[in-house]
C-alpha positions as CSV (number, residue, x, y, z in Angstrom):
1,M,0.0,0.0,0.0
2,A,1.5,3.3,-1.1
3,S,2.3,5.7,1.7
4,I,0.6,9.0,1.8
5,T,2.6,12.1,2.4
6,P,0.6,14.7,4.3
7,A,0.2,18.0,2.7
8,P,2.5,20.7,4.2
9,G,0.8,23.0,6.6
10,P,0.8,26.8,6.2
11,A,4.1,28.5,6.8
12,R,4.5,29.8,10.3
13,C,3.9,33.6,10.4
14,P,6.9,35.4,11.8
15,T,6.3,36.7,15.3
16,L,6.6,40.4,16.0
17,G,7.8,42.3,19.1
18,V,8.1,46.0,19.7
19,V,10.8,48.1,21.4
20,I,10.2,51.8,22.5
21,V,13.0,53.8,24.1
22,N,11.7,56.4,26.6
23,Y,13.6,59.4,27.8
24,R,11.3,61.9,29.5
25,T,8.5,61.1,27.1
26,Y,5.8,59.6,29.5
27,D,2.7,61.0,27.7
28,L,4.0,60.1,24.2
29,T,5.1,56.6,25.2
30,M,1.7,55.9,26.8
31,R,0.0,57.1,23.6
32,C,2.3,54.9,21.4
33,V,1.6,51.8,23.5
34,A,-2.1,52.5,23.6
35,S,-2.2,52.6,19.7
36,L,-0.2,49.3,19.5
37,L,-2.8,47.6,21.7
38,A,-5.8,49.2,20.2
39,Q,-4.8,48.3,16.7
40,G,-3.6,44.8,17.6
41,I,-0.1,45.4,16.4
42,A,1.5,43.2,19.2
43,Q,0.5,41.4,22.4
44,P,1.4,43.2,25.7
45,K,4.0,40.6,26.6
46,D,5.8,41.4,23.3
47,I,6.0,45.1,23.9
48,V,9.2,46.3,25.7
49,V,9.6,49.9,26.9
50,V,13.2,50.8,27.8
51,D,13.7,53.8,30.0
52,N,17.1,55.4,29.6
53,D,17.3,56.6,33.2
54,S,14.9,59.5,32.7
55,P,15.6,62.2,35.4
56,D,11.9,63.1,35.5
57,G,10.9,59.7,36.9
58,S,8.9,58.8,33.9
59,G,10.5,55.3,33.8
60,L,9.0,54.4,37.2
61,R,5.6,56.0,36.2
62,L,5.5,53.9,33.0
63,Q,6.4,50.8,35.0
64,S,3.4,51.5,37.2
65,D,0.9,52.8,34.6
66,L,1.4,50.8,31.4
67,P,-1.2,48.2,30.7
68,A,-0.7,44.8,32.3
69,G,1.8,42.6,30.5
70,V,3.8,45.3,28.9
71,V,7.4,45.0,29.9
72,T,9.2,48.0,31.3
73,L,13.0,47.9,31.6
74,L,14.8,50.5,33.7
75,S,18.2,50.7,32.2
76,G,19.8,52.6,35.1
77,R,21.8,54.7,32.7
78,N,21.4,56.8,29.6
79,G,23.6,55.0,27.2
80,G,21.8,56.5,24.2
81,F,19.2,55.4,21.7
82,G,21.2,52.4,20.3
83,A,22.0,51.1,23.8
84,G,18.3,51.2,24.7
85,V,17.3,49.4,21.5
86,N,19.8,46.7,22.1
87,L,18.5,46.2,25.7
88,G,15.0,46.0,24.4
89,V,15.7,43.5,21.6
90,A,17.6,41.3,24.0
91,A,14.5,41.1,26.2
92,L,12.3,39.7,23.3
93,S,12.2,36.3,21.6
94,T,10.2,37.2,18.5
95,D,11.4,36.7,14.9
96,L,10.9,40.4,14.0
97,V,11.2,43.5,16.1
98,L,9.5,46.8,15.4
99,I,11.6,49.7,16.7
100,L,9.5,52.9,17.4
101,N,10.1,56.4,18.6
102,P,7.7,57.4,21.5
103,D,6.4,60.2,19.3
104,T,4.7,57.8,16.9
105,Y,1.3,56.0,16.9
106,F,-0.7,53.8,14.5
107,E,-4.1,54.5,13.1
108,S,-4.5,51.2,11.4
109,N,-2.9,47.7,11.4
110,R,-1.2,46.6,8.2
111,M,1.6,44.6,9.8
112,D,0.4,41.5,8.0
113,V,2.1,43.1,4.9
114,I,5.4,43.3,6.8
115,R,5.2,39.7,8.1
116,R,4.5,38.4,4.6
117,M,7.4,40.3,3.1
118,F,9.9,39.0,5.7
119,N,8.4,35.5,5.3
120,D,8.7,35.6,1.5
121,S,12.1,37.4,1.3
122,P,14.6,35.5,3.5
123,K,17.4,38.1,2.9
124,M,15.2,41.0,3.9
125,G,16.9,42.5,7.0
126,V,15.2,45.9,7.6
127,A,11.9,47.4,6.5
128,G,11.1,51.0,7.1
129,L,7.5,52.1,7.5
130,K,5.8,55.0,5.7
131,L,6.1,58.0,8.1
132,V,3.3,60.6,7.9
133,N,2.6,63.8,9.7
134,P,-0.6,64.0,11.8
135,D,-2.2,65.8,8.8
136,G,-1.4,62.8,6.6
137,S,1.4,64.5,4.6
138,L,4.4,62.4,3.8
139,Q,7.8,62.4,5.6
140,Y,10.5,61.1,3.4
141,S,11.8,58.3,5.6
142,A,13.9,56.4,3.1
143,R,17.2,57.8,1.9
144,R,20.4,57.4,-0.1
145,F,23.8,57.4,1.6
146,Y,25.5,60.7,2.0
147,S,28.1,62.5,-0.1
148,L,29.4,66.0,0.6
149,P,27.0,67.6,-1.9
150,D,24.1,65.7,-0.2
151,I,25.0,67.3,3.1
152,L,25.2,70.8,1.5
153,A,21.8,70.2,-0.1
154,R,20.2,69.1,3.1
155,R,21.8,71.5,5.6
156,T,22.3,74.7,3.7
157,M,20.2,77.2,1.7
158,L,22.0,75.8,-1.4
159,G,19.6,72.9,-1.4
160,K,16.8,75.2,-2.5
161,F,18.4,76.0,-5.9
162,G,19.2,74.2,-9.2
163,P,21.3,71.0,-9.2
164,L,21.5,70.7,-5.4
165,R,17.7,70.9,-5.2
166,R,17.5,67.9,-7.7
167,L,20.2,66.2,-5.6
168,E,18.1,66.5,-2.5
169,R,15.1,64.9,-4.2
170,S,17.4,62.1,-5.3
171,H,18.7,61.7,-1.7
172,L,15.2,61.6,-0.3
173,L,14.1,59.1,-3.0
174,T,11.0,61.2,-3.7
175,G,10.5,59.5,-7.1
176,K,10.3,56.1,-5.4
177,W,7.5,57.2,-3.2
178,R,5.6,58.5,-6.2
179,Q,5.9,55.1,-7.9
180,S,5.1,53.2,-4.7
181,A,1.6,52.2,-5.8
182,Q,3.2,49.9,-8.3
183,K,5.2,47.8,-5.8
184,P,4.7,46.7,-2.2
185,F,8.2,48.0,-1.3
186,F,11.4,49.5,-2.8
187,E,15.0,49.3,-1.9
188,A,16.7,52.2,0.1
189,D,20.2,52.7,1.3
190,W,18.8,53.4,4.8
191,V,15.5,54.1,6.5
192,M,14.8,56.4,9.5
193,G,15.0,54.8,12.9
194,T,11.7,56.4,13.9
195,G,9.8,53.3,12.8
196,F,11.3,50.2,11.2
197,V,11.1,46.4,11.5
198,V,14.3,44.4,11.7
199,R,14.8,40.6,11.4
200,R,16.3,39.5,14.7
201,S,18.7,37.0,13.2
202,A,20.1,39.7,10.9
203,F,20.2,42.3,13.7
204,E,22.3,39.9,15.8
205,Q,24.5,38.8,12.9
206,V,25.6,42.3,12.0
207,G,26.3,43.2,15.6
208,C,23.2,45.0,16.8
209,M,23.1,48.8,17.2
210,D,26.5,50.5,17.5
211,E,26.4,51.9,21.0
212,G,29.3,54.3,20.1
213,Y,26.6,56.6,18.8
214,F,24.6,58.4,21.6
215,L,21.9,59.8,19.2
216,Y,21.5,60.1,15.4
217,F,23.0,58.0,12.6
218,E,22.5,54.7,14.5
219,E,20.0,53.6,11.9
220,V,22.2,54.7,9.0
221,D,25.1,52.7,10.5
222,L,22.8,49.6,11.0
223,C,21.5,49.8,7.4
224,A,25.0,50.2,6.0
225,R,26.2,47.0,7.9
226,M,23.0,45.2,6.7
227,W,23.9,45.9,3.1
228,I,27.6,45.0,3.6
229,E,26.6,41.6,5.2
230,G,24.2,40.8,2.3
231,W,20.9,41.8,3.9
232,Q,18.3,43.9,2.1
233,V,16.9,47.2,3.3
234,V,13.5,48.4,2.0
235,A,10.8,51.0,2.5
236,V,7.2,49.8,2.7
237,P,4.7,52.5,1.5
238,Q,1.7,50.3,2.4
239,V,2.3,50.5,6.2
240,A,1.8,53.9,7.6
241,L,3.0,55.3,11.0
242,V,2.1,58.7,12.3
243,H,5.1,60.6,13.4
244,D,4.3,63.7,15.5
245,H,7.9,64.7,15.7
246,Q,10.0,67.6,16.9
247,R,13.3,67.8,14.9
248,S,15.8,68.6,17.5
249,S,18.6,67.7,15.1
250,A,17.5,70.7,12.9
251,A,18.6,73.1,15.6
252,G,21.8,75.1,15.1
253,I,25.1,73.3,15.2
254,T,26.0,75.1,18.4
255,S,23.0,73.6,20.3
256,A,23.4,70.5,22.3
257,A,21.5,68.4,19.8
258,G,23.5,70.0,16.9
259,K,26.8,69.0,18.5
260,I,25.6,65.4,19.1
261,H,24.5,65.2,15.5
262,L,27.9,66.4,14.3
263,R,29.7,63.9,16.5
264,S,27.5,61.1,15.2
265,M,28.1,62.1,11.6
266,A,31.9,62.2,12.2
267,R,31.7,58.6,13.6
268,F,29.8,57.4,10.6
269,F,32.1,59.0,8.2
270,A,35.1,57.5,10.0
271,K,33.7,54.0,9.8
272,F,32.3,54.0,6.3
273,G,34.1,56.8,4.4
274,V,32.3,59.4,2.4
275,P,33.4,60.4,-1.1
276,W,33.7,64.1,-1.6
277,W,31.6,64.4,-4.8
278,S,29.7,61.1,-5.2
279,R,27.7,58.8,-3.1
280,P,29.7,55.8,-1.7
281,S,29.3,52.3,-3.3
282,R,28.5,49.5,-0.9
283,A,31.9,47.8,-1.8
284,R,33.8,51.0,-0.9
285,M,31.8,51.3,2.4
286,A,32.6,47.6,3.2
287,A,36.3,48.2,2.6
288,S,36.3,51.3,4.8
289,L,34.5,49.4,7.5
290,A,37.1,46.6,7.4
291,R,39.9,49.2,7.8
292,W,38.1,50.9,10.7
293,R,37.5,47.6,12.5
294,A,41.1,46.6,12.0
295,A,42.3,49.9,13.4
296,Q,40.0,49.5,16.4
297,Q,41.5,46.1,17.1
298,G,45.0,46.9,16.1
299,A,44.9,44.1,13.5
300,P,46.0,44.0,9.8
301,V,43.3,44.8,7.3
302,T,41.5,41.9,5.4
303,E,39.3,43.3,2.6
304,P,35.7,42.0,2.7
305,Q,34.4,39.9,-0.2
306,H,30.9,41.4,-0.3
307,G,29.7,43.0,-3.5
308,G,28.7,46.7,-3.7
C-alpha cells in the first residue's frame, strides 16, 4: 500500500515584538503603546519599553501605569538610543522587532504586509515604515547614503536651488514614493529609525546597534552594515505610521542636539568613508568598515568579499 505524504501546513507567520526607548516622554510613550494595543499590532508581553534613566521619573511611572503585561526595563543609565534598543531587543524572543520612537502612533494595522514580506524574502533585513505627519502628509523616511553635496543640499540654503535641489530629491528618494503604488516595497540605502522592522537574526548577525553613537546616525550605520553583510533594506509604503515629531537635530550646530548630531556624523564617516563628490558604493563602504575595524582592534586589514 502506497504511503501518503501529508500536505504541508501553512508557513509559520513570523512573530513580532516592539521596542520603544523612553527618555522623559511619558505621555508620548503611553499614547504609542495604547495605539499598538488598540490596533492589535502586538501582544502586551511582546512590547518592551526601555527607560534610559529619565531624570523626571517617567520610567517608574511607566512601569506603574502601562497596561498589564507590557514589559518596562529601567536601564539605570542613559547610554543613548542604540543602547536602549539593544537592551529591548535582547528582552524579546520574537522573529521580528518593530523599533519605534515614542512620538509615533498607529491609526491602522497593516503589519500583515510586513510579516508576509519577511516570510517571502529570507534576505530582507530591515523594512522602514511610511512615516506621515498628523495631517497625513508624507515624511521622506527612506534615503540614499550621503556625499558632501548631499550634506550641502540638506543642511544649507544651497539645497533650494538648481542642481542641489535635484540632488536633495534624489537623496530623499522622492520618485520612489511617487511610484510606490506599483510595488509593495522599494530598496533604500537606509531608513529612518523612527519606525522600522528588523529581522532578529540579521540584527544579531551584523552586531546589533553601534552603542558608540549616543543619538543620530545609528540607523544609517545599522543599514550600512546590513547591506555589507548581504541583507536587504527596504521601505514599505503600504504600512503607515504617524510621526508627531520635533526635529531637535534641525537646531543650530552650536546647540546640544546639533553638537551630538555632528559627532555622530563624524563617527559614521570615519567608519564607512564618504566620497567628496559622489555617493559611496557598498563595496567601498565595506572596505572602509574593514579598515576601521582593524584599526580599532590593532589588526591587519582583510578586505571583505561582499559586493557593492
